[in-house]
N, C-alpha and C positions, 0 to 999 in steps of 0.2 A: 457548572456541570463539570465535574472533574475529566480529566484526561484518562485515555481508555487504551489498550495494545491490547495485539493477539498474539499468542505465544503459540511457537512450535516447539515443543521441547524433548528431545533425543532421549531416548532410554528411561523414560517417565511415564505414565498414563497419563491423558488429555481430553480432553473435551472442550473448544472453546465454547464462549455463551455469549449469544447477539445482544447487547444494549445498545443504550441511545448514544450521546456525544462524543465523539471521542478523536485520536488519532489512530488510522490504519497501521499497525506493526505487525512483524515476524520477527521472534526477538527470541533466541537461546537463551535457554538457565530457567531453573525451576520459579514458578509462583502457582497462586491458587488463584480460579479464575469464579468471578462472583457475578451476576446480573446485577444493575441498577433499573433504574425508571427510563420509560422511554422516551424518548428525545420529545422535547417541547416547544421548539423553533424551527424555521423551515431549514435554516443551516445545517441545523442537527437532523432533521428528516434526510437531507440530502446525506450528509456523512455516514449516515448509518446504513441506508441502503449502497452505498459505493464501496465500503469497506468489505473485506472477504471476513478479516478476521476482527472483530472489537472488543474485548475483553477486558478488564483491570487484573493485574496482578501483584502480589504480594509476595516476599519471599517465603517458601514452608517448603518441604521436599517432595512432597507427594501434589500432583495436581486436582484438586476435586471436580468431579464430572459432573454434567447434568443428564448424561445417560448414560448407555452402558459405553464403560471407558475403551480407547483403542490404546493398544500397547506397540508404540513406533522404537524400534532396535536402533541403534547405536547410529547406523546411517538408514536414512527412509528406505522404506521398500524401492520406490519409483528410480529413488539412487542407484541402489544396486542392481535392479533390474536393468538398468540401462548402461550401468558399468561406469557411471561417475562416479570420481573419488573426492570423497567430502574432505577438503584441507582441516586437519585439526586447528591451526588458526582462525578464528570467527571473531566478530566484531557483533556485539548486539545492541540494538537491532540489528538484523539481517537486512530489512528493507524498511521505510515507515512513510507516510503521507503525510502533511504537516499543513497547518494554516500559517500564513502569514503573519506574522506577530506574536505567535506562539511563544510559550516557555521555552529557555532551553533546555534539550533532553542529554542524557549522561548517556557516553559510549563507552563500555566495556568490553573487555574481550571475555569471549564465551568457551570456557574450557581454558588451555594452556595461552600463556600471556607470551608475547613477543620480546625478547631480550633488546634492549634499546632502540626501540621502534621510533620511528619517525613518524608524526603527524601531518596529512596535508589534504588540502581540499582542494577538487577540479569541479568546476561546471558551471552553468550560466545560472542558477541560483542566488549565489552571493551570499550565502549565511556564513555564519561567523564560527566556525573551528578555535576553540581556546582551551587551557588548561587552568585548572582552578585547585589550588595546593597539587596532589597527585592523581588528577583524576581531571579528562578530556570530558569536553562538552560542546554541542551543537546548536546554535540559535539559529532557529530561521530567519529568513529577510524580512523588513519590515510593510507593513500594509503600503499598498502603493501610494505616491504623493503626485499630483493630488489624487484624493481618493476617486475612485471607478467611480460611472454613474449605473444606474441601473432601471431598466424598465419594469416598473412597478404594474403596469399593465400589458402584458406580453402575454403571450399562450404558457408560458411554463409557473407552475406553483412557486417554485422559485427562482424570485427576478434574476434576470439574466443580465450581464454588465454588457452595457454598448461597448463596443469593440473601438471607437472614438475615442475614450476612458482611459482604453487601456491595450496600448499600441502593444504588446508584445503577448507570448504566449502564457495563457492564464495559467499552467503548471510547470515549474522551473525543477530540475534536477540537479542534485551536487551529490559526488562520489566524496567519503572520505575513506582514506588510505594510512594502515597503520603498517610499516615493512621498516625492515634493518638492513635490505639489500638481497637476502635469502629470502626470507619470509616475509610473505605477506596477508594480510587482513583486510577485507574493505567494506562498507555500508553504503546502501545508496538511499537517498533521502530525498525527496519530494516536497515541495511546498506549492500548496493552491494560493494564488493572489487573492482570487474573488472566489465566489463559493459556485463549487459546481452545481449544475442545474441538474443534471441525469445522474444515472447509476447503470453497472453493469450487472447483467445476469450471466450464472455459468450454468451449461448443458453439458452432456455427454453425448458424443456425435462417433459414431464408427469406433467408441473406445477413446476418442481423446477429448479435446477441450474444445468447447464451442462457447465464444462470447457474444452476447449481445446488449444494445443500449435502448435503455429506458429513461421514461421521463413520466412524472406527473403534471398534470394540467392545471387549470386553475379551479376545477370542479373536483381535483384531487383525483382521478382517474388514472391509473397507469397506462401508459400508451407504449408500444415497441416499435422502432425505428426500423424504417427499411435498410435491408443491406447496402444500397446506391445512396441513400442519405448518411451514411458513417463513412467518416474518413478515420481511421486508426492511425495512432503515433505511437513510436516508443519510445517513452523517458529515459526509462533506466532496464540495466540487463541487455541480454542479448537474443531474447524471444520472439517471434515475428507475429503478426496477426494478418491474416487473406483479409482480401477485400469483402469474403464472406464471413468473416468472423470467426475463423478455425484458427486455433494457437499452436505453435509449433515452437519447439524449442531448439537451440541452435544446433545443428548435428553432429560437430565435432567437440564444442567444447561449451556444452551448456551453462547459463548461469543458474542459479538455484533458483533464482527469482526474476520476474519481470515486471516493470511497472510502466504501465500501458494509459493512454488518453483516448478517448472517443469524441469527437467531434462532428458537433450536427451540422450537415451542410444545408439545411433546409433556409435560413436566414443568417447569410454573413454579416450583417449589421450588428448581432449580440455572439458573445461567447456563450455558446450552449454545448456543455462539454462534462465528460465524466470520466475518473480516473480511478483505477485500482492497482492493488499488486495481485499478480498469477503467480501464486507458489509453484509452480511446474517448472523443472521434475522433482524440487525439494518434496513434494507431496504426489503420489499419485492422481490422474484426474479424475476419478471416483471420487477420492476425499475431499477435495476440492469443492466439487458441486456438494455433496454432503455439508460441510461445514458452514455454507454459504446457505442452504437450506435451513440450519439448527436455529 
């Protein structure tokens, strides 16, 4: 199936539309959102549920809308309400979740480019940052070798990898930075080494954003984990998730997005987990919930 990304466009109308298999992404830049067929395999089902924004983009000036369009000002409303100053230097995608072994992703400036920028990579994922002609690309790390071993007779509809066959965390992050010493733009990229078995849902709670971890069992019934059975990990960005699943942006200098992982603690012999992008405060909490529900 084709790759996909989700778009948050500034200064244009947009409505991301859910589709099947693809990479989760929040990008800056114009694009036309299109729907495609539903996922047809178990990994695709997982990705479709775990991604907040899963939309294919092609360059056009205005974004087509599935329902009533929402006009976003140059600085997203939530950013202006919280007093967050959006840098004029940004990379696209702003944040993305990738599969191990996936094709390389082109990295571009959204808006103004930084003159004489030096590009660097840091993080645990170990992806490959390289230049091809005048363009920069990020290649996710390869699939684990030896290959992970999965429990095909386990509780989850999507088979979980045994931890004995994958000794590291199943989701690894890299940060790409373009900087000339005075101006800087970054992107956060997370690679899943084995397919996520679970997914994350968003709900409003007292005006804020609450996260919960879910999965499908072998009968394809959706199950929600109890709070005490979930451990939340921050992979990128600086927001935090409480033991009750309440998301809180950093109080002093919040990142536009945060990428989090939910770990199922009920069986520590398997990697039962979910990963998602939380685009708060880039978008208001109410809009984050609305986009996931469409």
